[in-house]
C-alpha atoms as a printed R data frame, in Angstrom:
    type eleno elety resid chain resno       x       y       z
1   ATOM     1    CA   MET     A     1 -19.610 -31.771  36.831
2   ATOM     2    CA   LYS     A     2 -16.309 -32.470  34.869
3   ATOM     3    CA   MET     A     3 -15.941 -32.870  31.282
4   ATOM     4    CA   SER     A     4 -14.122 -35.752  29.562
5   ATOM     5    CA   LYS     A     5 -10.991 -35.331  27.433
6   ATOM     6    CA   ARG     A     6 -13.187 -36.248  24.382
7   ATOM     7    CA   TRP     A     7 -16.258 -34.040  24.986
8   ATOM     8    CA   VAL     A     8 -13.913 -30.946  25.150
9   ATOM     9    CA   GLU     A     9 -11.963 -31.814  22.062
10  ATOM    10    CA   LYS     A    10 -15.779 -32.081  20.556
11  ATOM    11    CA   ILE     A    11 -16.657 -28.462  21.601
12  ATOM    12    CA   THR     A    12 -13.470 -26.983  20.349
13  ATOM    13    CA   THR     A    13 -13.407 -28.582  17.437
14  ATOM    14    CA   PHE     A    14 -17.410 -27.259  17.137
15  ATOM    15    CA   PHE     A    15 -16.305 -23.404  17.988
16  ATOM    16    CA   ILE     A    16 -12.791 -24.020  15.352
17  ATOM    17    CA   LYS     A    17 -15.537 -24.878  12.468
18  ATOM    18    CA   ILE     A    18 -18.021 -21.965  13.438
19  ATOM    19    CA   ILE     A    19 -14.911 -19.761  13.175
20  ATOM    20    CA   LYS     A    20 -13.810 -21.166  10.073
21  ATOM    21    CA   ALA     A    21 -17.104 -20.625   8.594
22  ATOM    22    CA   VAL     A    22 -17.227 -16.902  10.010
23  ATOM    23    CA   ILE     A    23 -14.258 -16.157   8.060
24  ATOM    24    CA   VAL     A    24 -15.388 -17.653   4.778
25  ATOM    25    CA   GLY     A    25 -18.571 -15.841   5.055
26  ATOM    26    CA   PHE     A    26 -16.820 -12.598   5.205
27  ATOM    27    CA   LEU     A    27 -14.463 -13.515   2.307
28  ATOM    28    CA   LEU     A    28 -17.376 -14.659  -0.009
29  ATOM    29    CA   VAL     A    29 -19.483 -11.207   1.122
30  ATOM    30    CA   GLY     A    30 -16.185  -9.594  -0.504
31  ATOM    31    CA   ILE     A    31 -16.101 -12.170  -3.126
32  ATOM    32    CA   THR     A    32 -19.522 -11.190  -4.052
33  ATOM    33    CA   THR     A    33 -19.239  -7.437  -4.176
34  ATOM    34    CA   TYR     A    34 -15.715  -7.560  -5.863
35  ATOM    35    CA   GLY     A    35 -14.923 -10.878  -7.803
36  ATOM    36    CA   TRP     A    36 -15.166 -12.068 -11.429
37  ATOM    37    CA   MET     A    37 -12.903 -10.291 -13.868
38  ATOM    38    CA   PRO     A    38 -11.201  -7.213 -13.637
39  ATOM    39    CA   SER     A    39 -13.700  -4.178 -16.175
40  ATOM    40    CA   PRO     A    40 -11.444  -3.110 -19.055
41  ATOM    41    CA   PRO     A    41  -9.827   0.185 -18.772
42  ATOM    42    CA   SER     A    42 -12.130   2.891 -20.637
43  ATOM    43    CA   ASN     A    43  -8.539   4.910 -21.489
44  ATOM    44    CA   PRO     A    44  -6.305   2.132 -22.147
45  ATOM    45    CA   ASN     A    45  -4.269   4.166 -24.993
46  ATOM    46    CA   ALA     A    46  -4.527   7.432 -23.248
47  ATOM    47    CA   VAL     A    47  -1.539   9.215 -23.603
48  ATOM    48    CA   LEU     A    48   0.630   9.617 -20.762
49  ATOM    49    CA   ASP     A    49   3.210  11.805 -19.306
50  ATOM    50    CA   ARG     A    50   6.062  10.438 -21.809
51  ATOM    51    CA   ASP     A    51   8.563  11.116 -18.607
52  ATOM    52    CA   LEU     A    52   6.394   9.182 -16.203
53  ATOM    53    CA   PRO     A    53   7.911   6.017 -16.785
54  ATOM    54    CA   ARG     A    54  11.572   7.257 -17.067
55  ATOM    55    CA   ARG     A    55  10.792   9.312 -13.328
56  ATOM    56    CA   LEU     A    56   9.768   5.840 -11.972
57  ATOM    57    CA   GLU     A    57  12.301   3.722 -13.224
58  ATOM    58    CA   ASP     A    58  15.274   6.196 -11.857
59  ATOM    59    CA   THR     A    59  14.177   6.748  -8.016
60  ATOM    60    CA   VAL     A    60  13.302   2.642  -8.160
61  ATOM    61    CA   ARG     A    61  16.922   2.904  -9.378
62  ATOM    62    CA   VAL     A    62  18.611   5.017  -7.025
63  ATOM    63    CA   LEU     A    63  16.290   2.916  -3.934
64  ATOM    64    CA   SER     A    64  17.274  -0.508  -5.374
65  ATOM    65    CA   GLU     A    65  20.709   0.036  -6.980
66  ATOM    66    CA   ASP     A    66  22.388   2.739  -6.110
67  ATOM    67    CA   ILE     A    67  21.849   2.765  -2.214
68  ATOM    68    CA   GLY     A    68  20.540  -1.029  -2.170
69  ATOM    69    CA   PRO     A    69  19.222  -2.791   1.052
70  ATOM    70    CA   ARG     A    70  17.940  -0.201   3.745
71  ATOM    71    CA   ASN     A    71  16.897  -1.131   7.083
72  ATOM    72    CA   TYR     A    72  17.923  -1.317  10.780
73  ATOM    73    CA   ALA     A    73  20.838  -3.640   9.735
74  ATOM    74    CA   SER     A    74  21.721  -1.498   6.949
75  ATOM    75    CA   TYR     A    75  21.121   1.930   8.883
76  ATOM    76    CA   GLN     A    76  23.841   3.940   6.688
77  ATOM    77    CA   ASN     A    77  21.673   2.917   3.717
78  ATOM    78    CA   LEU     A    78  18.240   3.551   5.275
79  ATOM    79    CA   ASN     A    79  19.814   7.440   6.041
80  ATOM    80    CA   LYS     A    80  20.750   7.866   2.728
81  ATOM    81    CA   ALA     A    81  17.255   6.536   1.584
82  ATOM    82    CA   ALA     A    82  15.618   9.451   3.951
83  ATOM    83    CA   ASP     A    83  17.808  12.000   2.738
84  ATOM    84    CA   PHE     A    84  17.322  11.039  -1.294
85  ATOM    85    CA   ILE     A    85  13.151  11.128  -0.612
86  ATOM    86    CA   LYS     A    86  13.299  14.542   1.431
87  ATOM    87    CA   SER     A    87  15.709  15.848  -1.375
88  ATOM    88    CA   SER     A    88  13.185  14.679  -4.198
89  ATOM    89    CA   PHE     A    89  10.417  16.259  -2.073
90  ATOM    90    CA   ARG     A    90  12.092  19.769  -1.613
91  ATOM    91    CA   GLY     A    91  13.087  19.360  -5.630
92  ATOM    92    CA   MET     A    92   9.083  20.033  -6.264
93  ATOM    93    CA   GLY     A    93   8.794  22.702  -3.973
94  ATOM    94    CA   TYR     A    94   7.318  21.075  -0.733
95  ATOM    95    CA   ASN     A    95   9.364  21.872   2.722
96  ATOM    96    CA   PRO     A    96   9.634  18.053   4.244
97  ATOM    97    CA   GLU     A    97   9.189  17.556   7.906
98  ATOM    98    CA   GLU     A    98  10.804  14.355   9.907
99  ATOM    99    CA   TRP     A    99   8.908  13.168  12.252
100 ATOM   100    CA   VAL     A   100  11.839  11.118  13.807
101 ATOM   101    CA   TYR     A   101  11.464   8.318  17.026
102 ATOM   102    CA   ASP     A   102  14.446   6.405  18.623
103 ATOM   103    CA   ILE     A   103  14.697   2.545  18.680
104 ATOM   104    CA   ASP     A   104  17.798   1.311  20.811
105 ATOM   105    CA   GLY     A   105  19.847   4.536  20.577
106 ATOM   106    CA   LYS     A   106  19.021   5.178  16.948
107 ATOM   107    CA   THR     A   107  16.684   7.393  15.096
108 ATOM   108    CA   TYR     A   108  14.581   6.826  13.075
109 ATOM   109    CA   ARG     A   109  12.410   8.744  10.349
110 ATOM   110    CA   ASN     A   110   8.977   9.373   8.644
111 ATOM   111    CA   ILE     A   111   9.219  12.378   5.603
112 ATOM   112    CA   VAL     A   112   6.072  13.917   5.671
113 ATOM   113    CA   VAL     A   113   4.883  16.380   3.415
114 ATOM   114    CA   GLY     A   114   1.616  18.461   2.546
115 ATOM   115    CA   THR     A   115  -0.525  20.426   0.043
116 ATOM   116    CA   ASN     A   116  -1.127  22.954   2.787
117 ATOM   117    CA   LYS     A   117   1.781  24.274   5.466
118 ATOM   118    CA   SER     A   118  -0.558  23.036   8.300
119 ATOM   119    CA   PHE     A   119  -1.125  19.171   9.196
120 ATOM   120    CA   THR     A   120  -4.615  20.008  11.145
121 ATOM   121    CA   GLY     A   121  -7.814  19.342  10.199
122 ATOM   122    CA   GLU     A   122  -9.305  16.472   7.694
123 ATOM   123    CA   HIS     A   123  -6.486  15.046   5.123
124 ATOM   124    CA   ILE     A   124  -6.323  12.169   2.866
125 ATOM   125    CA   ILE     A   125  -3.088  10.500   3.690
126 ATOM   126    CA   ILE     A   126  -0.797   9.045   0.894
127 ATOM   127    CA   GLY     A   127   1.987   6.411   2.222
128 ATOM   128    CA   ALA     A   128   4.358   3.948   1.504
129 ATOM   129    CA   HIS     A   129   7.504   2.366   3.644
130 ATOM   130    CA   TYR     A   130  10.938   2.789   2.130
131 ATOM   131    CA   ASP     A   131  12.839  -0.013   3.920
132 ATOM   132    CA   SER     A   132  13.327  -2.945   2.444
133 ATOM   133    CA   CYS     A   133  13.516  -6.767   3.771
134 ATOM   134    CA   PHE     A   134  17.592  -7.168   3.398
135 ATOM   135    CA   ASN     A   135  17.343  -7.242  -0.069
136 ATOM   136    CA   PRO     A   136  17.344  -4.298  -3.214
137 ATOM   137    CA   GLY     A   137  13.541  -3.743  -2.250
138 ATOM   138    CA   ALA     A   138  12.574  -2.852  -6.178
139 ATOM   139    CA   ASP     A   139   9.315  -3.544  -6.078
140 ATOM   140    CA   ASP     A   140   8.985  -4.060  -2.185
141 ATOM   141    CA   ASN     A   141   9.101  -0.905  -1.869
142 ATOM   142    CA   ALA     A   142  11.054   1.453  -4.069
143 ATOM   143    CA   SER     A   143   7.800   1.160  -5.398
144 ATOM   144    CA   GLY     A   144   5.624   2.464  -3.615
145 ATOM   145    CA   ILE     A   145   8.082   5.509  -3.252
146 ATOM   146    CA   ALA     A   146   8.486   5.905  -6.605
147 ATOM   147    CA   GLY     A   147   4.472   6.126  -7.105
148 ATOM   148    CA   LEU     A   148   4.071   8.319  -3.907
149 ATOM   149    CA   LEU     A   149   6.976  11.224  -5.375
150 ATOM   150    CA   GLU     A   150   5.065  10.934  -8.242
151 ATOM   151    CA   LEU     A   151   1.487  11.623  -6.961
152 ATOM   152    CA   ALA     A   152   3.205  14.487  -4.823
153 ATOM   153    CA   ARG     A   153   4.641  16.012  -7.881
154 ATOM   154    CA   MET     A   154   1.097  15.538  -9.827
155 ATOM   155    CA   LEU     A   155  -0.913  16.352  -6.821
156 ATOM   156    CA   LYS     A   156   0.788  19.774  -5.548
157 ATOM   157    CA   LYS     A   157  -0.967  22.125  -7.866
158 ATOM   158    CA   PRO     A   158  -4.729  20.650  -8.538
159 ATOM   159    CA   ASP     A   159  -7.476  22.294  -6.301
160 ATOM   160    CA   LEU     A   160  -8.140  19.533  -3.860
161 ATOM   161    CA   LYS     A   161 -11.442  20.789  -1.543
162 ATOM   162    CA   VAL     A   162  -9.462  17.704   0.740
163 ATOM   163    CA   PRO     A   163  -5.770  18.379   1.561
164 ATOM   164    CA   VAL     A   164  -3.660  15.271   0.833
165 ATOM   165    CA   MET     A   165  -0.550  14.486   2.877
166 ATOM   166    CA   PHE     A   166   2.318  12.504   2.044
167 ATOM   167    CA   VAL     A   167   4.745  10.045   4.495
168 ATOM   168    CA   ALA     A   168   6.996   7.765   3.583
169 ATOM   169    CA   PHE     A   169   7.456   5.339   6.113
170 ATOM   170    CA   THR     A   170  10.232   3.709   7.877
171 ATOM   171    CA   ASN     A   171  10.697   0.156   9.753
172 ATOM   172    CA   GLU     A   172   7.585  -1.580   7.946
173 ATOM   173    CA   GLU     A   173   9.756  -4.626   7.532
174 ATOM   174    CA   PRO     A   174  10.995  -7.197  10.272
175 ATOM   175    CA   PRO     A   175  11.473  -7.266  13.175
176 ATOM   176    CA   PHE     A   176   9.492  -4.060  12.969
177 ATOM   177    CA   PHE     A   177   6.214  -5.464  10.808
178 ATOM   178    CA   MET     A   178   3.280  -5.067  12.596
179 ATOM   179    CA   THR     A   179   4.426  -3.816  15.808
180 ATOM   180    CA   GLY     A   180   4.184  -0.469  17.521
181 ATOM   181    CA   GLN     A   181   7.261   0.418  16.193
182 ATOM   182    CA   MET     A   182   6.406   0.485  12.416
183 ATOM   183    CA   GLY     A   183   7.027   3.549  11.047
184 ATOM   184    CA   SER     A   184   3.246   3.651  10.532
185 ATOM   185    CA   ALA     A   185   2.227   2.953  13.898
186 ATOM   186    CA   VAL     A   186   4.252   5.531  15.468
187 ATOM   187    CA   PHE     A   187   3.122   8.006  12.756
188 ATOM   188    CA   VAL     A   188  -0.874   7.242  13.452
189 ATOM   189    CA   ARG     A   189  -0.466   7.571  17.189
190 ATOM   190    CA   ALA     A   190   1.200  10.908  16.745
191 ATOM   191    CA   LEU     A   191  -2.047  11.456  14.484
192 ATOM   192    CA   LYS     A   192  -4.293  10.645  17.604
193 ATOM   193    CA   GLU     A   193  -2.607  12.791  19.657
194 ATOM   194    CA   SER     A   194  -3.177  16.016  17.103
195 ATOM   195    CA   SER     A   195  -6.211  17.291  15.837
196 ATOM   196    CA   VAL     A   196  -5.835  15.646  12.304
197 ATOM   197    CA   LYS     A   197  -8.551  13.806  11.091
198 ATOM   198    CA   VAL     A   198  -8.476  11.099   8.151
199 ATOM   199    CA   LYS     A   199 -10.877  10.695   5.646
200 ATOM   200    CA   ALA     A   200  -8.872   7.938   3.896
201 ATOM   201    CA   ALA     A   201  -5.066   6.916   3.813
202 ATOM   202    CA   VAL     A   202  -4.035   5.034   0.516
203 ATOM   203    CA   ILE     A   203  -0.810   3.035   1.101
204 ATOM   204    CA   LEU     A   204   1.398   1.966  -1.743
205 ATOM   205    CA   GLU     A   205   2.692  -1.513  -1.529
206 ATOM   206    CA   MET     A   206   4.056  -2.923  -4.398
207 ATOM   207    CA   ILE     A   207   2.993  -1.803  -7.285
208 ATOM   208    CA   GLY     A   208   5.387  -2.694  -9.889
209 ATOM   209    CA   TYR     A   209   5.057  -6.670 -11.076
210 ATOM   210    CA   TYR     A   210   2.521  -7.495 -13.839
211 ATOM   211    CA   PRO     A   211   3.347 -10.612 -15.557
212 ATOM   212    CA   ASP     A   212   0.429 -11.829 -17.715
213 ATOM   213    CA   GLY     A   213   1.114 -15.258 -18.619
214 ATOM   214    CA   LEU     A   214  -1.678 -18.184 -17.421
215 ATOM   215    CA   PHE     A   215  -1.843 -18.725 -13.875
216 ATOM   216    CA   SER     A   216   0.573 -15.944 -13.042
217 ATOM   217    CA   GLN     A   217  -1.540 -14.510 -10.283
218 ATOM   218    CA   LYS     A   218  -2.146 -16.425  -6.980
219 ATOM   219    CA   TYR     A   219  -4.692 -16.033  -4.251
220 ATOM   220    CA   LEU     A   220  -5.555 -16.563  -0.740
221 ATOM   221    CA   PRO     A   221  -7.571 -19.493  -0.110
222 ATOM   222    CA   LEU     A   222 -11.102 -19.480  -1.539
223 ATOM   223    CA   LEU     A   223 -10.427 -16.662  -4.028
224 ATOM   224    CA   GLY     A   224  -8.553 -17.955  -6.789
225 ATOM   225    CA   PRO     A   225 -11.878 -19.309  -8.557
226 ATOM   226    CA   PHE     A   226 -13.527 -15.749  -8.486
227 ATOM   227    CA   TYR     A   227 -10.408 -13.680  -9.664
228 ATOM   228    CA   PRO     A   228  -8.613 -13.990 -12.871
229 ATOM   229    CA   ASN     A   229  -5.797 -15.931 -12.928
230 ATOM   230    CA   LYS     A   230  -3.646 -13.523 -15.172
231 ATOM   231    CA   ALA     A   231  -1.645 -11.160 -13.034
232 ATOM   232    CA   ASP     A   232  -2.439  -7.446 -15.574
233 ATOM   233    CA   PHE     A   233  -3.981  -5.844 -12.631
234 ATOM   234    CA   VAL     A   234  -3.382  -3.869  -9.687
235 ATOM   235    CA   ALA     A   235  -5.692  -4.512  -6.451
236 ATOM   236    CA   ILE     A   236  -7.566  -2.170  -4.029
237 ATOM   237    CA   VAL     A   237  -7.767  -4.157  -0.415
238 ATOM   238    CA   GLY     A   238  -9.531  -2.885   2.761
239 ATOM   239    CA   ASN     A   239 -11.342  -4.144   5.304
240 ATOM   240    CA   PHE     A   240 -15.155  -3.757   6.017
241 ATOM   241    CA   ALA     A   241 -14.933  -0.346   8.006
242 ATOM   242    CA   SER     A   242 -12.779   0.766   5.024
243 ATOM   243    CA   ARG     A   243 -15.552  -0.054   2.691
244 ATOM   244    CA   GLY     A   244 -16.804   2.881   1.348
245 ATOM   245    CA   VAL     A   245 -13.086   4.152   0.063
246 ATOM   246    CA   VAL     A   246 -12.651   0.920  -1.613
247 ATOM   247    CA   ASP     A   247 -16.167   0.953  -3.382
248 ATOM   248    CA   PHE     A   248 -14.873   4.565  -4.616
249 ATOM   249    CA   LEU     A   249 -11.349   3.488  -5.956
250 ATOM   250    CA   ASP     A   250 -12.645   0.622  -7.397
251 ATOM   251    CA   ASN     A   251 -15.386   2.514  -9.240
252 ATOM   252    CA   ASP     A   252 -13.573   5.531  -9.930
253 ATOM   253    CA   PHE     A   253 -10.625   3.544 -11.642
254 ATOM   254    CA   LYS     A   254 -12.788   1.185 -13.749
255 ATOM   255    CA   ARG     A   255 -15.150   4.220 -14.834
256 ATOM   256    CA   HIS     A   256 -12.174   6.641 -16.004
257 ATOM   257    CA   GLN     A   257  -8.916   4.942 -15.402
258 ATOM   258    CA   TYR     A   258  -6.464   3.450 -17.737
259 ATOM   259    CA   PHE     A   259  -5.547   0.063 -16.042
260 ATOM   260    CA   PRO     A   260  -7.857  -3.189 -14.640
261 ATOM   261    CA   VAL     A   261  -8.188  -2.949 -11.301
262 ATOM   262    CA   CYS     A   262  -9.491  -5.885  -8.478
263 ATOM   263    CA   ALA     A   263 -10.718  -5.362  -5.123
264 ATOM   264    CA   LEU     A   264 -11.301  -7.199  -2.146
265 ATOM   265    CA   ILE     A   265 -12.486  -6.491   1.522
266 ATOM   266    CA   ALA     A   266 -12.096  -8.675   4.236
267 ATOM   267    CA   PRO     A   267 -12.111  -8.962   7.781
268 ATOM   268    CA   SER     A   268  -8.403  -7.133   9.441
269 ATOM   269    CA   PHE     A   269  -7.584 -10.389  11.000
270 ATOM   270    CA   VAL     A   270  -7.488 -12.355   7.610
271 ATOM   271    CA   PRO     A   271  -3.413 -12.951   6.973
272 ATOM   272    CA   GLY     A   272  -2.205 -11.195   3.294
273 ATOM   273    CA   ILE     A   273  -4.996  -8.848   4.097
274 ATOM   274    CA   ASN     A   274  -2.952  -6.701   6.278
275 ATOM   275    CA   PHE     A   275   0.113  -7.147   5.496
276 ATOM   276    CA   SER     A   276   1.062  -3.436   5.401
277 ATOM   277    CA   ASP     A   277   1.260   0.350   6.574
278 ATOM   278    CA   HIS     A   278  -2.499   0.436   6.444
279 ATOM   279    CA   TRP     A   279  -2.570  -1.975   9.460
280 ATOM   280    CA   SER     A   280  -1.236   0.462  11.524
281 ATOM   281    CA   PHE     A   281  -4.206   2.605  10.521
282 ATOM   282    CA   TRP     A   282  -7.044  -0.016  11.235
283 ATOM   283    CA   GLN     A   283  -5.769  -0.301  14.772
284 ATOM   284    CA   GLU     A   284  -6.843   3.336  15.501
285 ATOM   285    CA   GLY     A   285  -9.842   2.979  13.849
286 ATOM   286    CA   TYR     A   286  -8.909   4.861  10.400
287 ATOM   287    CA   PRO     A   287 -10.260   3.993   7.002
288 ATOM   288    CA   ALA     A   288  -7.364   2.657   4.948
289 ATOM   289    CA   VAL     A   289  -6.757   0.825   1.666
290 ATOM   290    CA   MET     A   290  -3.805  -1.043   0.169
291 ATOM   291    CA   ILE     A   291  -2.789  -0.438  -3.566
292 ATOM   292    CA   THR     A   292  -0.761  -3.362  -4.081
293 ATOM   293    CA   ASP     A   293   0.499  -5.919  -7.072
294 ATOM   294    CA   THR     A   294  -0.324  -8.518  -4.554
295 ATOM   295    CA   ALA     A   295   3.297  -9.115  -3.536
296 ATOM   296    CA   TYR     A   296   4.206 -12.439  -2.783
297 ATOM   297    CA   LEU     A   297   0.981 -13.874  -4.608
298 ATOM   298    CA   ARG     A   298   2.502 -12.945  -7.817
299 ATOM   299    CA   ASN     A   299   6.296 -11.626  -7.593
300 ATOM   300    CA   LYS     A   300   8.686 -14.686  -7.777
301 ATOM   301    CA   ASN     A   301  11.243 -12.039  -6.113
302 ATOM   302    CA   TYR     A   302   9.593 -10.946  -3.355
303 ATOM   303    CA   HIS     A   303  12.339 -10.513  -0.259
304 ATOM   304    CA   THR     A   304  15.147 -11.914  -2.416
305 ATOM   305    CA   ALA     A   305  18.136 -10.722  -3.894
306 ATOM   306    CA   THR     A   306  16.187 -10.536  -6.936
307 ATOM   307    CA   ASP     A   307  13.646  -7.968  -6.241
308 ATOM   308    CA   THR     A   308  15.450  -5.544  -8.460
309 ATOM   309    CA   VAL     A   309  14.730  -2.719 -11.208
310 ATOM   310    CA   THR     A   310  14.987  -4.737 -14.690
311 ATOM   311    CA   THR     A   311  11.954  -6.567 -13.408
312 ATOM   312    CA   LEU     A   312   9.529  -4.113 -12.884
313 ATOM   313    CA   ASP     A   313   7.227  -2.640 -15.794
314 ATOM   314    CA   TYR     A   314   7.431   0.950 -15.530
315 ATOM   315    CA   GLU     A   315   4.534   1.869 -18.246
316 ATOM   316    CA   LYS     A   316   1.910  -0.518 -16.502
317 ATOM   317    CA   MET     A   317   3.227   1.215 -13.388
318 ATOM   318    CA   ALA     A   318   2.930   4.375 -14.599
319 ATOM   319    CA   LYS     A   319  -0.685   4.039 -15.606
320 ATOM   320    CA   VAL     A   320  -1.435   3.015 -11.863
321 ATOM   321    CA   VAL     A   321   0.049   6.052 -10.576
322 ATOM   322    CA   LEU     A   322  -1.687   8.136 -13.062
323 ATOM   323    CA   GLY     A   323  -5.228   6.811 -12.382
324 ATOM   324    CA   LEU     A   324  -4.881   6.949  -8.684
325 ATOM   325    CA   LYS     A   325  -3.885  10.663  -8.938
326 ATOM   326    CA   GLU     A   326  -7.010  11.180 -10.679
327 ATOM   327    CA   SER     A   327  -9.076   8.788  -8.315
328 ATOM   328    CA   ILE     A   328  -7.474  11.125  -5.404
329 ATOM   329    CA   VAL     A   329  -8.450  14.329  -7.074
330 ATOM   330    CA   ARG     A   330 -12.027  13.192  -6.991
331 ATOM   331    CA   LEU     A   331 -12.121  11.829  -3.735
332 ATOM   332    CA   SER     A   332 -11.092  14.653  -2.442
333 ATOM   333    CA   LYS     A   333 -14.140  16.404  -3.411
334 ATOM   334    CA   GLU     A   334 -16.531  13.841  -1.873
């Protein structure tokens, strides 16, 4: 019997409510696990490498100011950024490789180095994208690349039981965002075709913006009442398949590190949860997390011409990078 239009609408509305309830349930699991105020850091006054904030700022300045907008439409600048990253890796004693692919007759480059000479076996991967969204891109994502380079510097000598691969990704921004032409998507497919196993992928996506005024932090729907209103923390974001990595990094930051942290797990399809290169790893079933200052949820300069080098806090950024370095060393031994 043919159903009336009214019944079709009722059934559709019912199923939409069910889907919304499932999403809310998943979010509540993440909230009850990780929500409320971040624990104060155990070493807030730890003595940092005094040159670390300066090096971070220098890298952000080169990418966002000396080079400027860098993407498919500013192809020459995109290549300048890739060359700068390669040169920086070489200066640390690495031998960078280019994992290249073509789009419409142009060659795009992921820049890859590792703590061992072979890219086979199990690895921890630390990644960040170096392109920007038609703007200077200081926080998005010169800050991530600055953190990537400093982690590569600091993790070159420690005795790691699982080697680390450092990757500077191209083409994270539109029009390639969340498509198979993202640099990270191409890279992850290459991993699948090789014998590389991924213990964890840690993606740095905007790690330099930390205002501490009341209500400086905004959230996705439902999350606001359960998290701090000041944007003076770094976030660890993962899906349920990556929960083990989220748990480890969250606990390790809180137990040993130098900066407040909040964590969240949620379904991969929730908008905002999947907005960076970790999405590419999730697509292929690899555990991956995003380390972020929460981007547009706090940074008013997101994807605008005002995302400049002077807007970031390099002292706080240095504490995030140092804390992450210590956690990666311990993660490699788990």
